[in-house]
C-alpha positions in Angstrom: 0.0 0.0 0.0 1.5 3.4 -1.0 0.1 6.2 1.1 1.6 9.4 2.3 -0.5 10.1 5.4 -1.8 8.1 8.3 -5.4 9.0 7.5 -4.9 7.7 3.9 -3.4 4.5 5.2 -6.3 3.9 7.5 -8.9 4.9 4.9 -7.5 2.3 2.5 -8.1 -0.6 4.9 -11.2 -2.8 5.3 -13.5 -1.5 8.1 -12.5 -4.1 10.7 -8.8 -3.5 10.2 -9.3 0.3 10.2 -11.1 0.0 13.5 -8.5 -2.2 15.1 -5.5 -0.2 13.9 -7.2 3.0 14.9 -7.7 1.7 18.4 -4.0 0.6 18.7 -2.9 4.0 17.3 -5.0 5.8 19.9 -3.4 3.8 22.7 0.1 4.5 21.4 -0.6 8.2 20.9 -2.0 8.5 24.4 1.1 6.9 25.9 3.8 8.2 23.6 6.5 10.3 25.5 7.1 13.8 24.2 9.5 14.2 21.3 8.3 11.5 18.9 6.4 12.1 15.7 3.9 10.0 13.9 3.8 9.5 10.2 4.2 6.9 7.4 7.5 5.2 7.6 8.5 2.0 5.6 5.0 1.8 4.3 3.5 1.6 7.8 2.1 3.9 10.4 5.2 4.7 12.4 6.4 6.7 15.5 9.9 7.9 15.3 12.5 10.4 16.5 12.4 13.3 14.1 15.5 14.2 12.2 15.5 17.6 13.9 16.2 15.8 17.2 18.4 12.9 15.8 19.9 14.2 12.5 22.1 11.1 12.1 19.0 9.1 11.2 18.3 5.4 11.2 21.3 3.5 10.0 23.1 6.8 9.9 20.9 7.8 6.9 20.1 11.5 7.5 16.9 11.0 5.4 15.3 8.3 7.6 14.1 9.2 11.2 15.0 6.7 14.0 11.9 4.5 14.4 10.4 3.5 17.7 7.4 1.4 16.8 5.4 0.7 13.6 1.9 -0.5 13.0 0.7 -2.3 9.9 -2.0 -4.3 8.2 -0.6 -7.3 6.3 -2.1 -10.0 4.3 -2.0 -12.5 7.2 -3.1 -10.1 9.9 -1.9 -7.0 11.7 1.5 -6.4 13.2 3.2 -4.1 15.7 7.0 -3.7 15.1 8.7 -2.7 18.3 12.0 -1.5 16.9 12.8 -0.2 20.4 13.3 -3.8 21.5 16.5 -4.0 19.5 19.3 -2.7 21.7 17.0 -2.8 24.8 16.7 -6.4 25.8 15.3 -5.6 29.3 12.4 -3.8 27.7 11.7 -6.8 25.5 11.9 -9.1 28.5 9.6 -6.9 30.5 7.1 -6.7 27.7 7.0 -10.5 27.3 6.5 -10.9 31.0 3.7 -8.3 31.2 2.0 -9.7 28.2 1.8 -13.2 29.7 0.3 -11.7 32.8 -2.5 -10.2 30.6 -3.7 -13.7 29.8 -3.6 -13.1 26.1 -1.6 -15.3 23.8 1.6 -13.6 22.5 2.5 -14.3 18.9 5.9 -12.6 18.7 9.1 -12.7 16.7 12.2 -10.8 17.8 10.4 -7.4 17.9 7.2 -8.1 15.9 3.9 -8.7 17.6 1.3 -10.3 15.3 -2.4 -10.3 15.9 -5.5 -11.2 13.9 -8.1 -9.1 15.7 -8.0 -6.3 18.3 -9.1 -8.6 21.1 -5.9 -10.7 20.6 -3.8 -7.7 21.6 -3.0 -6.7 25.2 -3.5 -3.0 24.5 -2.7 -1.9 28.0 0.7 -3.6 27.8 1.3 -1.9 24.4 0.6 1.5 25.9 2.8 0.9 29.0 5.6 -0.3 26.8 5.6 2.8 24.6 5.4 5.0 27.7 8.6 3.4 29.0 10.8 4.7 26.2 11.6 8.4 26.4 13.3 9.8 23.3 16.7 10.4 24.9 16.8 6.8 26.2 15.8 5.4 22.8 18.6 7.3 21.1 21.1 6.2 23.6 20.1 2.5 23.4 20.2 2.7 19.6 23.7 4.2 19.6 24.9 1.6 22.1 23.5 -1.3 20.0 25.1 0.1 16.9 28.4 0.4 18.7 28.2 -3.2 19.9 27.6 -4.3 16.3 30.7 -2.3 15.2 28.6 0.1 13.2 28.5 3.9 13.4 30.9 6.7 12.9 33.1 5.9 15.9 33.5 2.3 14.9 34.4 3.3 11.3 37.2 5.5 12.7 38.4 2.6 14.8 38.3 0.3 11.7 40.4 2.8 9.7 43.0 3.0 12.5 43.2 -0.8 12.7 43.8 -1.0 8.9 46.4 1.7 9.1 48.2 -0.2 11.8 48.1 -3.4 9.8 49.6 -1.6 6.8 52.3 -0.1 8.9 53.6 -3.4 10.2 56.9 -4.4 8.4 56.7 -7.6 6.4 58.9 -10.5 7.2 61.5 -11.0 4.6 61.9 -14.4 3.0 65.3 -15.9 3.8 
């Protein structure tokens, strides 16, 4: 689906999906910490850190805002992508624990929660999860995760220094 606004995205859905995603959207917006923006990102409804706050962007692409969570209707059902779980394992563990307490069955990949109908989703847990991730903390977790993976500007500089050191080592002469 190619839409440029959240309203267009929702209007293009069947009535039952529109109602379900609208309810999830409402809970996210009610619990979203200050500093995030909502819009269409990666073809889904997304909440992200605006480039004015984090100009490096997602994957150090200054054209793509750092995502927090995304919501979509897919062929097989609906999905919430908690991108904030990557680099924040304690949040993911907390979410899983709280979801189980809700009594609802959790259908989850690494950061993706799938659901067929709104009643399948523990909306209160979704809201509390989003509320637990202030913008500054999300940016810090993201930067730490990238550093651990050896990505980012600081690791690129380290890589360049390592290669320079390797090149500077004298070669053993063949005798």
